[in-house]
All heavy atoms as atom14 arrays in JSON, in Angstrom:
{
  "sequence": "MSIKEMRQALGLTQLAFSEKFEIPKRTIEDWEAGRRNPPRYVLNLLACVVKKELSR",
  "atom14_mask": [
    [1, 1, 1, 1, 1, 1, 1, 1, 0, 0, 0, 0, 0, 0],
    [1, 1, 1, 1, 1, 1, 0, 0, 0, 0, 0, 0, 0, 0],
    [1, 1, 1, 1, 1, 1, 1, 1, 0, 0, 0, 0, 0, 0],
    [1, 1, 1, 1, 1, 1, 1, 1, 1, 0, 0, 0, 0, 0],
    [1, 1, 1, 1, 1, 1, 1, 1, 1, 0, 0, 0, 0, 0],
    [1, 1, 1, 1, 1, 1, 1, 1, 0, 0, 0, 0, 0, 0],
    [1, 1, 1, 1, 1, 1, 1, 1, 1, 1, 1, 0, 0, 0],
    [1, 1, 1, 1, 1, 1, 1, 1, 1, 0, 0, 0, 0, 0],
    [1, 1, 1, 1, 1, 0, 0, 0, 0, 0, 0, 0, 0, 0],
    [1, 1, 1, 1, 1, 1, 1, 1, 0, 0, 0, 0, 0, 0],
    [1, 1, 1, 1, 0, 0, 0, 0, 0, 0, 0, 0, 0, 0],
    [1, 1, 1, 1, 1, 1, 1, 1, 0, 0, 0, 0, 0, 0],
    [1, 1, 1, 1, 1, 1, 1, 0, 0, 0, 0, 0, 0, 0],
    [1, 1, 1, 1, 1, 1, 1, 1, 1, 0, 0, 0, 0, 0],
    [1, 1, 1, 1, 1, 1, 1, 1, 0, 0, 0, 0, 0, 0],
    [1, 1, 1, 1, 1, 0, 0, 0, 0, 0, 0, 0, 0, 0],
    [1, 1, 1, 1, 1, 1, 1, 1, 1, 1, 1, 0, 0, 0],
    [1, 1, 1, 1, 1, 1, 0, 0, 0, 0, 0, 0, 0, 0],
    [1, 1, 1, 1, 1, 1, 1, 1, 1, 0, 0, 0, 0, 0],
    [1, 1, 1, 1, 1, 1, 1, 1, 1, 0, 0, 0, 0, 0],
    [1, 1, 1, 1, 1, 1, 1, 1, 1, 1, 1, 0, 0, 0],
    [1, 1, 1, 1, 1, 1, 1, 1, 1, 0, 0, 0, 0, 0],
    [1, 1, 1, 1, 1, 1, 1, 1, 0, 0, 0, 0, 0, 0],
    [1, 1, 1, 1, 1, 1, 1, 0, 0, 0, 0, 0, 0, 0],
    [1, 1, 1, 1, 1, 1, 1, 1, 1, 0, 0, 0, 0, 0],
    [1, 1, 1, 1, 1, 1, 1, 1, 1, 1, 1, 0, 0, 0],
    [1, 1, 1, 1, 1, 1, 1, 0, 0, 0, 0, 0, 0, 0],
    [1, 1, 1, 1, 1, 1, 1, 1, 0, 0, 0, 0, 0, 0],
    [1, 1, 1, 1, 1, 1, 1, 1, 1, 0, 0, 0, 0, 0],
    [1, 1, 1, 1, 1, 1, 1, 1, 0, 0, 0, 0, 0, 0],
    [1, 1, 1, 1, 1, 1, 1, 1, 1, 1, 1, 1, 1, 1],
    [1, 1, 1, 1, 1, 1, 1, 1, 1, 0, 0, 0, 0, 0],
    [1, 1, 1, 1, 1, 0, 0, 0, 0, 0, 0, 0, 0, 0],
    [1, 1, 1, 1, 0, 0, 0, 0, 0, 0, 0, 0, 0, 0],
    [1, 1, 1, 1, 1, 1, 1, 1, 1, 1, 1, 0, 0, 0],
    [1, 1, 1, 1, 1, 1, 1, 1, 1, 1, 1, 0, 0, 0],
    [1, 1, 1, 1, 1, 1, 1, 1, 0, 0, 0, 0, 0, 0],
    [1, 1, 1, 1, 1, 1, 1, 0, 0, 0, 0, 0, 0, 0],
    [1, 1, 1, 1, 1, 1, 1, 0, 0, 0, 0, 0, 0, 0],
    [1, 1, 1, 1, 1, 1, 1, 1, 1, 1, 1, 0, 0, 0],
    [1, 1, 1, 1, 1, 1, 1, 1, 1, 1, 1, 1, 0, 0],
    [1, 1, 1, 1, 1, 1, 1, 0, 0, 0, 0, 0, 0, 0],
    [1, 1, 1, 1, 1, 1, 1, 1, 0, 0, 0, 0, 0, 0],
    [1, 1, 1, 1, 1, 1, 1, 1, 0, 0, 0, 0, 0, 0],
    [1, 1, 1, 1, 1, 1, 1, 1, 0, 0, 0, 0, 0, 0],
    [1, 1, 1, 1, 1, 1, 1, 1, 0, 0, 0, 0, 0, 0],
    [1, 1, 1, 1, 1, 0, 0, 0, 0, 0, 0, 0, 0, 0],
    [1, 1, 1, 1, 1, 1, 0, 0, 0, 0, 0, 0, 0, 0],
    [1, 1, 1, 1, 1, 1, 1, 0, 0, 0, 0, 0, 0, 0],
    [1, 1, 1, 1, 1, 1, 1, 0, 0, 0, 0, 0, 0, 0],
    [1, 1, 1, 1, 1, 1, 1, 1, 1, 0, 0, 0, 0, 0],
    [1, 1, 1, 1, 1, 1, 1, 1, 1, 0, 0, 0, 0, 0],
    [1, 1, 1, 1, 1, 1, 1, 1, 1, 0, 0, 0, 0, 0],
    [1, 1, 1, 1, 1, 1, 1, 1, 0, 0, 0, 0, 0, 0],
    [1, 1, 1, 1, 1, 1, 0, 0, 0, 0, 0, 0, 0, 0],
    [1, 1, 1, 1, 1, 1, 1, 1, 1, 1, 1, 0, 0, 0]
  ],
  "atom14_positions": [
    [[102.78, 84.46, 96.66], [103.75, 84.12, 97.69], [104.83, 85.21, 97.7], [105.34, 85.58, 96.65], [104.34, 82.74, 97.37], [105.22, 82.17, 98.43], [105.78, 80.5, 98.01], [104.87, 79.56, 99.18], [0.0, 0.0, 0.0], [0.0, 0.0, 0.0], [0.0, 0.0, 0.0], [0.0, 0.0, 0.0], [0.0, 0.0, 0.0], [0.0, 0.0, 0.0]],
    [[105.16, 85.7, 98.86], [106.18, 86.74, 98.96], [107.59, 86.13, 98.93], [107.76, 84.92, 99.1], [106.0, 87.53, 100.26], [106.35, 86.73, 101.38], [0.0, 0.0, 0.0], [0.0, 0.0, 0.0], [0.0, 0.0, 0.0], [0.0, 0.0, 0.0], [0.0, 0.0, 0.0], [0.0, 0.0, 0.0], [0.0, 0.0, 0.0], [0.0, 0.0, 0.0]],
    [[108.56, 86.98, 98.76], [109.96, 86.52, 98.77], [110.26, 85.86, 100.12], [110.87, 84.79, 100.16], [110.92, 87.71, 98.52], [110.74, 88.29, 97.12], [112.36, 87.31, 98.77], [111.16, 87.37, 95.99], [0.0, 0.0, 0.0], [0.0, 0.0, 0.0], [0.0, 0.0, 0.0], [0.0, 0.0, 0.0], [0.0, 0.0, 0.0], [0.0, 0.0, 0.0]],
    [[109.83, 86.49, 101.19], [110.09, 85.94, 102.52], [109.44, 84.57, 102.68], [110.05, 83.63, 103.22], [109.6, 86.89, 103.6], [109.95, 86.45, 105.0], [109.58, 87.52, 106.01], [110.04, 87.11, 107.4], [109.81, 88.19, 108.37], [0.0, 0.0, 0.0], [0.0, 0.0, 0.0], [0.0, 0.0, 0.0], [0.0, 0.0, 0.0], [0.0, 0.0, 0.0]],
    [[108.21, 84.43, 102.22], [107.51, 83.15, 102.31], [108.23, 82.08, 101.49], [108.35, 80.93, 101.93], [106.06, 83.29, 101.84], [105.2, 84.11, 102.77], [103.85, 84.48, 102.19], [103.74, 84.6, 100.94], [102.91, 84.66, 102.97], [0.0, 0.0, 0.0], [0.0, 0.0, 0.0], [0.0, 0.0, 0.0], [0.0, 0.0, 0.0], [0.0, 0.0, 0.0]],
    [[108.7, 82.45, 100.31], [109.44, 81.49, 99.47], [110.73, 81.07, 100.17], [111.06, 79.89, 100.22], [109.78, 82.12, 98.12], [108.6, 82.28, 97.21], [109.13, 82.89, 95.6], [108.1, 84.32, 95.43], [0.0, 0.0, 0.0], [0.0, 0.0, 0.0], [0.0, 0.0, 0.0], [0.0, 0.0, 0.0], [0.0, 0.0, 0.0], [0.0, 0.0, 0.0]],
    [[111.43, 82.04, 100.7], [112.7, 81.77, 101.38], [112.48, 80.86, 102.58], [113.2, 79.86, 102.76], [113.34, 83.09, 101.82], [114.64, 82.93, 102.55], [115.24, 84.25, 102.93], [114.44, 85.04, 103.84], [114.32, 84.81, 105.14], [114.93, 83.78, 105.7], [113.59, 85.61, 105.9], [0.0, 0.0, 0.0], [0.0, 0.0, 0.0], [0.0, 0.0, 0.0]],
    [[111.46, 81.17, 103.37], [111.17, 80.35, 104.55], [110.71, 78.95, 104.17], [111.06, 77.98, 104.84], [110.14, 81.05, 105.43], [110.7, 82.28, 106.1], [109.66, 83.07, 106.87], [108.46, 83.01, 106.57], [110.11, 83.82, 107.86], [0.0, 0.0, 0.0], [0.0, 0.0, 0.0], [0.0, 0.0, 0.0], [0.0, 0.0, 0.0], [0.0, 0.0, 0.0]],
    [[109.94, 78.83, 103.09], [109.48, 77.51, 102.64], [110.66, 76.62, 102.27], [110.61, 75.41, 102.47], [108.54, 77.66, 101.46], [0.0, 0.0, 0.0], [0.0, 0.0, 0.0], [0.0, 0.0, 0.0], [0.0, 0.0, 0.0], [0.0, 0.0, 0.0], [0.0, 0.0, 0.0], [0.0, 0.0, 0.0], [0.0, 0.0, 0.0], [0.0, 0.0, 0.0]],
    [[111.71, 77.25, 101.74], [112.91, 76.49, 101.39], [113.83, 76.29, 102.59], [114.81, 75.56, 102.5], [113.68, 77.22, 100.28], [112.99, 77.28, 98.92], [113.8, 78.15, 97.96], [112.79, 75.89, 98.35], [0.0, 0.0, 0.0], [0.0, 0.0, 0.0], [0.0, 0.0, 0.0], [0.0, 0.0, 0.0], [0.0, 0.0, 0.0], [0.0, 0.0, 0.0]],
    [[113.53, 76.96, 103.69], [114.34, 76.82, 104.9], [115.7, 77.5, 104.78], [116.67, 77.01, 105.34], [0.0, 0.0, 0.0], [0.0, 0.0, 0.0], [0.0, 0.0, 0.0], [0.0, 0.0, 0.0], [0.0, 0.0, 0.0], [0.0, 0.0, 0.0], [0.0, 0.0, 0.0], [0.0, 0.0, 0.0], [0.0, 0.0, 0.0], [0.0, 0.0, 0.0]],
    [[115.74, 78.61, 104.05], [117.0, 79.3, 103.81], [117.07, 80.63, 104.55], [116.05, 81.3, 104.74], [117.18, 79.57, 102.31], [117.23, 78.36, 101.39], [117.26, 78.81, 99.94], [118.44, 77.5, 101.71], [0.0, 0.0, 0.0], [0.0, 0.0, 0.0], [0.0, 0.0, 0.0], [0.0, 0.0, 0.0], [0.0, 0.0, 0.0], [0.0, 0.0, 0.0]],
    [[118.27, 81.0, 104.93], [118.5, 82.33, 105.46], [118.5, 83.32, 104.3], [118.56, 82.9, 103.13], [119.87, 82.41, 106.17], [120.9, 82.18, 105.2], [119.98, 81.41, 107.32], [0.0, 0.0, 0.0], [0.0, 0.0, 0.0], [0.0, 0.0, 0.0], [0.0, 0.0, 0.0], [0.0, 0.0, 0.0], [0.0, 0.0, 0.0], [0.0, 0.0, 0.0]],
    [[118.48, 84.59, 104.61], [118.56, 85.59, 103.55], [119.85, 85.42, 102.76], [119.85, 85.5, 101.53], [118.47, 87.01, 104.11], [117.1, 87.39, 104.58], [117.03, 88.8, 105.11], [118.03, 89.38, 105.52], [115.83, 89.36, 105.11], [0.0, 0.0, 0.0], [0.0, 0.0, 0.0], [0.0, 0.0, 0.0], [0.0, 0.0, 0.0], [0.0, 0.0, 0.0]],
    [[120.95, 85.17, 103.46], [122.23, 85.0, 102.78], [122.22, 83.77, 101.87], [122.63, 83.85, 100.7], [123.37, 84.89, 103.79], [124.77, 84.69, 103.21], [125.15, 85.86, 102.3], [125.79, 84.52, 104.32], [0.0, 0.0, 0.0], [0.0, 0.0, 0.0], [0.0, 0.0, 0.0], [0.0, 0.0, 0.0], [0.0, 0.0, 0.0], [0.0, 0.0, 0.0]],
    [[121.73, 82.65, 102.38], [121.69, 81.43, 101.57], [120.78, 81.59, 100.36], [121.11, 81.14, 99.26], [121.23, 80.25, 102.43], [0.0, 0.0, 0.0], [0.0, 0.0, 0.0], [0.0, 0.0, 0.0], [0.0, 0.0, 0.0], [0.0, 0.0, 0.0], [0.0, 0.0, 0.0], [0.0, 0.0, 0.0], [0.0, 0.0, 0.0], [0.0, 0.0, 0.0]],
    [[119.64, 82.25, 100.55], [118.71, 82.51, 99.44], [119.37, 83.39, 98.39], [119.28, 83.13, 97.19], [117.43, 83.17, 99.99], [116.3, 83.27, 99.02], [115.39, 82.22, 98.86], [116.1, 84.41, 98.27], [114.33, 82.32, 97.97], [115.04, 84.53, 97.38], [114.15, 83.48, 97.24], [0.0, 0.0, 0.0], [0.0, 0.0, 0.0], [0.0, 0.0, 0.0]],
    [[120.05, 84.43, 98.85], [120.7, 85.35, 97.91], [121.8, 84.64, 97.13], [121.96, 84.88, 95.94], [121.24, 86.58, 98.63], [122.37, 86.28, 99.41], [0.0, 0.0, 0.0], [0.0, 0.0, 0.0], [0.0, 0.0, 0.0], [0.0, 0.0, 0.0], [0.0, 0.0, 0.0], [0.0, 0.0, 0.0], [0.0, 0.0, 0.0], [0.0, 0.0, 0.0]],
    [[122.55, 83.78, 97.79], [123.61, 83.04, 97.1], [123.02, 82.02, 96.12], [123.52, 81.88, 95.0], [124.51, 82.35, 98.11], [125.37, 83.32, 98.89], [126.16, 82.69, 100.01], [125.92, 81.49, 100.35], [127.01, 83.39, 100.58], [0.0, 0.0, 0.0], [0.0, 0.0, 0.0], [0.0, 0.0, 0.0], [0.0, 0.0, 0.0], [0.0, 0.0, 0.0]],
    [[121.97, 81.33, 96.53], [121.36, 80.3, 95.68], [120.84, 80.9, 94.37], [121.0, 80.33, 93.31], [120.22, 79.61, 96.42], [119.5, 78.54, 95.62], [118.46, 77.84, 96.47], [117.77, 76.72, 95.75], [118.6, 75.55, 95.53], [0.0, 0.0, 0.0], [0.0, 0.0, 0.0], [0.0, 0.0, 0.0], [0.0, 0.0, 0.0], [0.0, 0.0, 0.0]],
    [[120.21, 82.08, 94.46], [119.59, 82.69, 93.3], [120.38, 83.87, 92.72], [119.9, 84.55, 91.81], [118.15, 83.12, 93.63], [117.27, 81.94, 93.94], [116.85, 81.71, 95.24], [116.9, 81.05, 92.95], [116.05, 80.61, 95.54], [116.1, 79.95, 93.25], [115.68, 79.74, 94.54], [0.0, 0.0, 0.0], [0.0, 0.0, 0.0], [0.0, 0.0, 0.0]],
    [[121.58, 84.08, 93.26], [122.48, 85.14, 92.78], [121.8, 86.51, 92.76], [121.86, 87.25, 91.79], [123.04, 84.78, 91.4], [123.87, 83.51, 91.44], [124.5, 83.15, 90.11], [124.56, 84.02, 89.21], [124.93, 82.0, 89.98], [0.0, 0.0, 0.0], [0.0, 0.0, 0.0], [0.0, 0.0, 0.0], [0.0, 0.0, 0.0], [0.0, 0.0, 0.0]],
    [[121.14, 86.81, 93.88], [120.51, 88.1, 94.11], [121.24, 88.72, 95.29], [121.41, 88.05, 96.32], [119.01, 87.95, 94.45], [118.26, 87.25, 93.3], [118.38, 89.31, 94.76], [116.85, 86.83, 93.66], [0.0, 0.0, 0.0], [0.0, 0.0, 0.0], [0.0, 0.0, 0.0], [0.0, 0.0, 0.0], [0.0, 0.0, 0.0], [0.0, 0.0, 0.0]],
    [[121.68, 89.96, 95.2], [122.39, 90.56, 96.33], [121.59, 90.48, 97.63], [120.36, 90.67, 97.63], [122.58, 92.02, 95.91], [122.52, 91.99, 94.41], [121.55, 90.89, 94.07], [0.0, 0.0, 0.0], [0.0, 0.0, 0.0], [0.0, 0.0, 0.0], [0.0, 0.0, 0.0], [0.0, 0.0, 0.0], [0.0, 0.0, 0.0], [0.0, 0.0, 0.0]],
    [[122.27, 90.17, 98.72], [121.6, 90.04, 100.01], [120.87, 91.32, 100.38], [119.77, 91.28, 100.93], [122.6, 89.66, 101.1], [121.94, 89.44, 102.45], [122.95, 88.99, 103.49], [122.3, 88.76, 104.83], [122.0, 89.99, 105.55], [0.0, 0.0, 0.0], [0.0, 0.0, 0.0], [0.0, 0.0, 0.0], [0.0, 0.0, 0.0], [0.0, 0.0, 0.0]],
    [[121.47, 92.44, 100.08], [120.84, 93.73, 100.4], [119.5, 93.87, 99.68], [118.54, 94.41, 100.23], [121.79, 94.86, 100.02], [121.29, 96.24, 100.31], [121.02, 96.39, 101.8], [120.65, 97.75, 102.09], [121.1, 98.43, 103.1], [121.95, 97.89, 103.94], [120.72, 99.66, 103.3], [0.0, 0.0, 0.0], [0.0, 0.0, 0.0], [0.0, 0.0, 0.0]],
    [[119.43, 93.38, 98.46], [118.17, 93.42, 97.7], [117.11, 92.57, 98.38], [115.96, 92.99, 98.53], [118.41, 92.95, 96.25], [119.37, 93.82, 95.65], [117.14, 92.96, 95.44], [0.0, 0.0, 0.0], [0.0, 0.0, 0.0], [0.0, 0.0, 0.0], [0.0, 0.0, 0.0], [0.0, 0.0, 0.0], [0.0, 0.0, 0.0], [0.0, 0.0, 0.0]],
    [[117.5, 91.38, 98.84], [116.57, 90.49, 99.56], [116.08, 91.21, 100.82], [114.88, 91.21, 101.12], [117.24, 89.15, 99.93], [117.75, 88.4, 98.7], [116.28, 88.28, 100.76], [116.7, 87.98, 97.72], [0.0, 0.0, 0.0], [0.0, 0.0, 0.0], [0.0, 0.0, 0.0], [0.0, 0.0, 0.0], [0.0, 0.0, 0.0], [0.0, 0.0, 0.0]],
    [[116.99, 91.81, 101.54], [116.63, 92.55, 102.76], [115.62, 93.66, 102.45], [114.63, 93.83, 103.16], [117.87, 93.16, 103.41], [118.83, 92.15, 103.99], [120.16, 92.76, 104.41], [120.41, 93.96, 104.11], [120.96, 92.05, 105.03], [0.0, 0.0, 0.0], [0.0, 0.0, 0.0], [0.0, 0.0, 0.0], [0.0, 0.0, 0.0], [0.0, 0.0, 0.0]],
    [[115.91, 94.42, 101.4], [115.02, 95.53, 101.02], [113.64, 95.02, 100.61], [112.63, 95.63, 100.96], [115.64, 96.36, 99.9], [116.8, 97.22, 100.36], [116.99, 97.39, 101.59], [117.53, 97.74, 99.5], [0.0, 0.0, 0.0], [0.0, 0.0, 0.0], [0.0, 0.0, 0.0], [0.0, 0.0, 0.0], [0.0, 0.0, 0.0], [0.0, 0.0, 0.0]],
    [[113.59, 93.93, 99.85], [112.31, 93.37, 99.43], [111.51, 92.91, 100.63], [110.32, 93.18, 100.74], [112.52, 92.19, 98.48], [112.98, 92.57, 97.1], [112.98, 93.81, 96.53], [113.5, 91.69, 96.11], [113.48, 93.74, 95.25], [113.8, 92.44, 94.96], [113.74, 90.32, 96.07], [114.32, 91.89, 93.79], [114.26, 89.76, 94.92], [114.54, 90.54, 93.79]],
    [[112.15, 92.21, 101.54], [111.44, 91.68, 102.7], [110.99, 92.78, 103.65], [109.96, 92.65, 104.3], [112.3, 90.64, 103.43], [112.43, 89.35, 102.65], [113.07, 88.23, 103.45], [113.28, 88.38, 104.67], [113.36, 87.19, 102.83], [0.0, 0.0, 0.0], [0.0, 0.0, 0.0], [0.0, 0.0, 0.0], [0.0, 0.0, 0.0], [0.0, 0.0, 0.0]],
    [[111.75, 93.85, 103.74], [111.41, 94.97, 104.63], [110.4, 95.92, 103.99], [109.9, 96.83, 104.66], [112.67, 95.73, 105.0], [0.0, 0.0, 0.0], [0.0, 0.0, 0.0], [0.0, 0.0, 0.0], [0.0, 0.0, 0.0], [0.0, 0.0, 0.0], [0.0, 0.0, 0.0], [0.0, 0.0, 0.0], [0.0, 0.0, 0.0], [0.0, 0.0, 0.0]],
    [[110.09, 95.72, 102.72], [109.14, 96.58, 102.04], [109.71, 97.9, 101.55], [108.96, 98.79, 101.14], [0.0, 0.0, 0.0], [0.0, 0.0, 0.0], [0.0, 0.0, 0.0], [0.0, 0.0, 0.0], [0.0, 0.0, 0.0], [0.0, 0.0, 0.0], [0.0, 0.0, 0.0], [0.0, 0.0, 0.0], [0.0, 0.0, 0.0], [0.0, 0.0, 0.0]],
    [[111.04, 98.03, 101.61], [111.66, 99.26, 101.11], [111.67, 99.31, 99.58], [111.7, 100.39, 99.0], [113.09, 99.39, 101.65], [113.14, 99.7, 103.13], [114.56, 99.96, 103.61], [115.38, 98.77, 103.58], [115.55, 97.93, 104.6], [114.91, 98.14, 105.74], [116.33, 96.87, 104.48], [0.0, 0.0, 0.0], [0.0, 0.0, 0.0], [0.0, 0.0, 0.0]],
    [[111.67, 98.14, 98.97], [111.62, 98.02, 97.51], [110.74, 96.83, 97.19], [110.56, 95.94, 98.01], [113.03, 97.78, 96.94], [113.95, 98.95, 97.12], [115.37, 98.68, 96.64], [115.4, 98.12, 95.29], [116.38, 97.35, 94.84], [117.41, 97.05, 95.6], [116.35, 96.88, 93.62], [0.0, 0.0, 0.0], [0.0, 0.0, 0.0], [0.0, 0.0, 0.0]],
    [[110.23, 96.8, 95.96], [109.41, 95.68, 95.52], [110.1, 94.98, 94.37], [110.59, 95.63, 93.44], [108.04, 96.17, 95.06], [107.23, 96.73, 96.19], [107.16, 96.15, 97.25], [106.64, 97.89, 95.98], [0.0, 0.0, 0.0], [0.0, 0.0, 0.0], [0.0, 0.0, 0.0], [0.0, 0.0, 0.0], [0.0, 0.0, 0.0], [0.0, 0.0, 0.0]],
    [[110.12, 93.63, 94.42], [110.72, 92.9, 93.3], [109.85, 93.03, 92.06], [108.63, 93.13, 92.17], [110.77, 91.46, 93.8], [109.72, 91.38, 94.84], [109.62, 92.74, 95.46], [0.0, 0.0, 0.0], [0.0, 0.0, 0.0], [0.0, 0.0, 0.0], [0.0, 0.0, 0.0], [0.0, 0.0, 0.0], [0.0, 0.0, 0.0], [0.0, 0.0, 0.0]],
    [[110.47, 93.03, 90.9], [109.67, 93.03, 89.67], [108.77, 91.79, 89.62], [109.13, 90.73, 90.12], [110.72, 92.98, 88.55], [111.99, 93.41, 89.18], [111.91, 93.02, 90.62], [0.0, 0.0, 0.0], [0.0, 0.0, 0.0], [0.0, 0.0, 0.0], [0.0, 0.0, 0.0], [0.0, 0.0, 0.0], [0.0, 0.0, 0.0], [0.0, 0.0, 0.0]],
    [[107.63, 91.92, 89.01], [106.66, 90.83, 88.92], [107.29, 89.59, 88.28], [107.07, 88.46, 88.72], [105.43, 91.3, 88.14], [104.39, 90.24, 87.86], [103.73, 89.62, 89.05], [103.13, 90.61, 89.92], [102.71, 90.3, 91.14], [102.8, 89.08, 91.6], [102.2, 91.22, 91.92], [0.0, 0.0, 0.0], [0.0, 0.0, 0.0], [0.0, 0.0, 0.0]],
    [[108.1, 89.79, 87.24], [108.69, 88.62, 86.56], [109.64, 87.86, 87.49], [109.76, 86.65, 87.41], [109.39, 89.02, 85.26], [110.71, 89.71, 85.41], [111.9, 89.0, 85.41], [110.79, 91.1, 85.56], [113.13, 89.62, 85.56], [112.0, 91.73, 85.71], [113.17, 90.99, 85.71], [114.37, 91.63, 85.86], [0.0, 0.0, 0.0], [0.0, 0.0, 0.0]],
    [[110.31, 88.58, 88.39], [111.2, 87.91, 89.35], [110.37, 87.06, 90.31], [110.72, 85.91, 90.58], [112.06, 88.94, 90.11], [112.81, 88.28, 91.26], [113.03, 89.63, 89.17], [0.0, 0.0, 0.0], [0.0, 0.0, 0.0], [0.0, 0.0, 0.0], [0.0, 0.0, 0.0], [0.0, 0.0, 0.0], [0.0, 0.0, 0.0], [0.0, 0.0, 0.0]],
    [[109.28, 87.62, 90.81], [108.4, 86.85, 91.69], [107.88, 85.6, 90.99], [107.86, 84.51, 91.57], [107.21, 87.71, 92.14], [107.47, 88.71, 93.24], [106.23, 89.57, 93.47], [107.89, 88.03, 94.52], [0.0, 0.0, 0.0], [0.0, 0.0, 0.0], [0.0, 0.0, 0.0], [0.0, 0.0, 0.0], [0.0, 0.0, 0.0], [0.0, 0.0, 0.0]],
    [[107.46, 85.75, 89.74], [106.93, 84.61, 89.0], [107.98, 83.53, 88.77], [107.71, 82.34, 88.94], [106.34, 85.06, 87.66], [105.09, 85.9, 87.83], [104.42, 85.83, 88.86], [104.78, 86.69, 86.83], [0.0, 0.0, 0.0], [0.0, 0.0, 0.0], [0.0, 0.0, 0.0], [0.0, 0.0, 0.0], [0.0, 0.0, 0.0], [0.0, 0.0, 0.0]],
    [[109.17, 83.94, 88.38], [110.25, 82.97, 88.14], [110.65, 82.26, 89.43], [110.81, 81.04, 89.45], [111.47, 83.66, 87.52], [111.32, 84.12, 86.08], [112.51, 84.99, 85.67], [111.2, 82.92, 85.16], [0.0, 0.0, 0.0], [0.0, 0.0, 0.0], [0.0, 0.0, 0.0], [0.0, 0.0, 0.0], [0.0, 0.0, 0.0], [0.0, 0.0, 0.0]],
    [[110.82, 83.02, 90.51], [111.19, 82.41, 91.78], [110.1, 81.48, 92.28], [110.4, 80.39, 92.8], [111.49, 83.48, 92.82], [112.82, 84.22, 92.66], [112.91, 85.37, 93.66], [113.99, 83.28, 92.81], [0.0, 0.0, 0.0], [0.0, 0.0, 0.0], [0.0, 0.0, 0.0], [0.0, 0.0, 0.0], [0.0, 0.0, 0.0], [0.0, 0.0, 0.0]],
    [[108.85, 81.85, 92.1], [107.74, 80.99, 92.54], [107.78, 79.65, 91.81], [107.57, 78.61, 92.42], [106.4, 81.68, 92.32], [0.0, 0.0, 0.0], [0.0, 0.0, 0.0], [0.0, 0.0, 0.0], [0.0, 0.0, 0.0], [0.0, 0.0, 0.0], [0.0, 0.0, 0.0], [0.0, 0.0, 0.0], [0.0, 0.0, 0.0], [0.0, 0.0, 0.0]],
    [[108.07, 79.68, 90.52], [108.17, 78.43, 89.75], [109.3, 77.55, 90.27], [109.13, 76.34, 90.45], [108.41, 78.74, 88.27], [106.98, 79.41, 87.42], [0.0, 0.0, 0.0], [0.0, 0.0, 0.0], [0.0, 0.0, 0.0], [0.0, 0.0, 0.0], [0.0, 0.0, 0.0], [0.0, 0.0, 0.0], [0.0, 0.0, 0.0], [0.0, 0.0, 0.0]],
    [[110.43, 78.15, 90.53], [111.59, 77.39, 91.02], [111.32, 76.84, 92.41], [111.62, 75.67, 92.69], [112.86, 78.28, 91.02], [114.02, 77.59, 91.69], [113.22, 78.69, 89.6], [0.0, 0.0, 0.0], [0.0, 0.0, 0.0], [0.0, 0.0, 0.0], [0.0, 0.0, 0.0], [0.0, 0.0, 0.0], [0.0, 0.0, 0.0], [0.0, 0.0, 0.0]],
    [[110.75, 77.65, 93.27], [110.45, 77.21, 94.64], [109.46, 76.04, 94.63], [109.64, 75.05, 95.34], [109.95, 78.39, 95.5], [109.37, 77.9, 96.82], [111.07, 79.38, 95.74], [0.0, 0.0, 0.0], [0.0, 0.0, 0.0], [0.0, 0.0, 0.0], [0.0, 0.0, 0.0], [0.0, 0.0, 0.0], [0.0, 0.0, 0.0], [0.0, 0.0, 0.0]],
    [[108.44, 76.12, 93.81], [107.46, 75.03, 93.71], [108.13, 73.74, 93.27], [107.83, 72.67, 93.8], [106.33, 75.4, 92.76], [105.37, 76.41, 93.34], [104.31, 76.82, 92.36], [103.46, 77.95, 92.92], [102.5, 78.48, 91.97], [0.0, 0.0, 0.0], [0.0, 0.0, 0.0], [0.0, 0.0, 0.0], [0.0, 0.0, 0.0], [0.0, 0.0, 0.0]],
    [[109.04, 73.84, 92.31], [109.76, 72.64, 91.85], [110.62, 72.07, 92.97], [110.68, 70.86, 93.17], [110.62, 72.96, 90.64], [109.86, 73.07, 89.37], [110.77, 73.28, 88.18], [109.98, 73.44, 86.9], [110.83, 73.61, 85.74], [0.0, 0.0, 0.0], [0.0, 0.0, 0.0], [0.0, 0.0, 0.0], [0.0, 0.0, 0.0], [0.0, 0.0, 0.0]],
    [[111.3, 72.95, 93.7], [112.17, 72.51, 94.8], [111.35, 71.81, 95.88], [111.78, 70.81, 96.43], [112.88, 73.72, 95.42], [113.9, 74.37, 94.51], [115.28, 73.79, 94.64], [115.63, 73.29, 95.74], [116.03, 73.85, 93.65], [0.0, 0.0, 0.0], [0.0, 0.0, 0.0], [0.0, 0.0, 0.0], [0.0, 0.0, 0.0], [0.0, 0.0, 0.0]],
    [[110.19, 72.36, 96.19], [109.36, 71.8, 97.25], [108.69, 70.49, 96.85], [108.36, 69.68, 97.72], [108.29, 72.82, 97.68], [108.82, 74.09, 98.35], [107.67, 75.05, 98.62], [109.57, 73.76, 99.64], [0.0, 0.0, 0.0], [0.0, 0.0, 0.0], [0.0, 0.0, 0.0], [0.0, 0.0, 0.0], [0.0, 0.0, 0.0], [0.0, 0.0, 0.0]],
    [[108.52, 70.27, 95.56], [107.88, 69.03, 95.12], [108.84, 67.85, 95.01], [108.41, 66.74, 94.75], [107.19, 69.26, 93.77], [108.15, 69.5, 92.75], [0.0, 0.0, 0.0], [0.0, 0.0, 0.0], [0.0, 0.0, 0.0], [0.0, 0.0, 0.0], [0.0, 0.0, 0.0], [0.0, 0.0, 0.0], [0.0, 0.0, 0.0], [0.0, 0.0, 0.0]],
    [[110.09, 68.1, 95.24], [111.09, 67.01, 95.17], [110.99, 66.09, 96.34], [110.65, 66.29, 97.39], [112.5, 67.58, 95.13], [112.84, 68.21, 93.82], [114.26, 68.67, 93.81], [114.53, 69.32, 92.55], [115.71, 69.78, 92.22], [116.72, 69.67, 93.05], [115.91, 70.35, 91.08], [0.0, 0.0, 0.0], [0.0, 0.0, 0.0], [0.0, 0.0, 0.0]]
  ]
}
């Protein structure tokens, strides 16, 4: 699952997602635009949190 897919699944804007997970908005923008790639561990951690949020 990509960062954008996780963010959209939670129904959050880039700003809200960045604030919720304390990741700079610019970093979220860069990840979603493909200018940079998030580290694998970040993707794995966020995926776990998103799955928990969605199962509530």
